[in-house]
N, C-alpha and C positions, 0 to 999 in steps of 0.2 A: 585588585582582585583577580584571581585567575578564572578564565573562561574556558575550563576544559571541556572537551567532548569525550564520550565513551561509547565503544561499540563492542559487541559480542558476536561471535560467529559460531555456527554448528560445525560438525565434522566435515561437511561438504563444501564449507566456505561461505555459506549462506549468512547474510546478516540477519541475527535474530532479535537484537536489542540496539537500540541507539539513544543516547542522550545528549542533547544539544542545548546550549544557550539561546535563549530568545529574547532579543532586544537587550536593553541596557538595565532591565530591572533586577536582574539576577535569577530570574525565573528559568527553569530547565524544562523542556518537553521530553518526554519518555515515550519511545515508540516500539512495539512489538511485533514481529514478523513471523508468518509461519509459510511452510513450502510443502508442494506435493512431492511424489516419488521422482518427479522428473526435474527437481530443484527449481520449479516455478513458484513465485509468490501465489499464495491464495487468499491469505488474510494478513490485514495489517490494523493495528489499533493503537491510538495514544492515549495518554492519560487524560486527555481533555474530553475524551468520549468520541472522538472521531474515529470511525471503522469503514474499512473498505474490504470488499470481497473481489476476487479475480477468479474468472474462467477463461478457458482457452479452447480455440479450435486452430486448424492448420495455419489460418491466415491472421486471425483477429485475436485480441485479448479484450475480454469484456469486463468492465468495472462497474461495481455499485458502492456508491458512498452513502452510508447509512444517515450521518448527520444532515446531509442536504437531500436525502432521498433523490439522488440524481444517478441516472444509468448511462453508460457509453460504452463505445468499443473503439478500438484502434488497431492499427496494423502492430503485429508482435513486436514490441520493444520500441514503439515509435508513439509516444503519448502526446506528441505535438499536434497531430491531426485527429483530435477525438471528435467521434459522431455520437450525438444523442440517440439513445435507443429507448425502447419502452421497458417497464418491468417485466412484462409478459416475455419479451424477446430474451431479456437475461435469464429469466427462469426456464426458458425452453432449452437452453444450452446444456 
């Protein structure tokens, strides 16, 4: 059985769709991505209902995950050192 992946990109080279096999059960997860006019990811949603929003400042990326209702910030493009923030902090950006 083939375990193919699929990707689609917009005219700016941003990933807008991905399909990846999950585990050995034959299940595929599909994820859709949206970007702002500076080609920064602002929204991500998969077919399982997980959903993320992103906001930006000069230094930080701010992230909200709807499924877990978690908010965090991290230095731009460095998701390794995430710091929890409050919903109010996220909404004030």
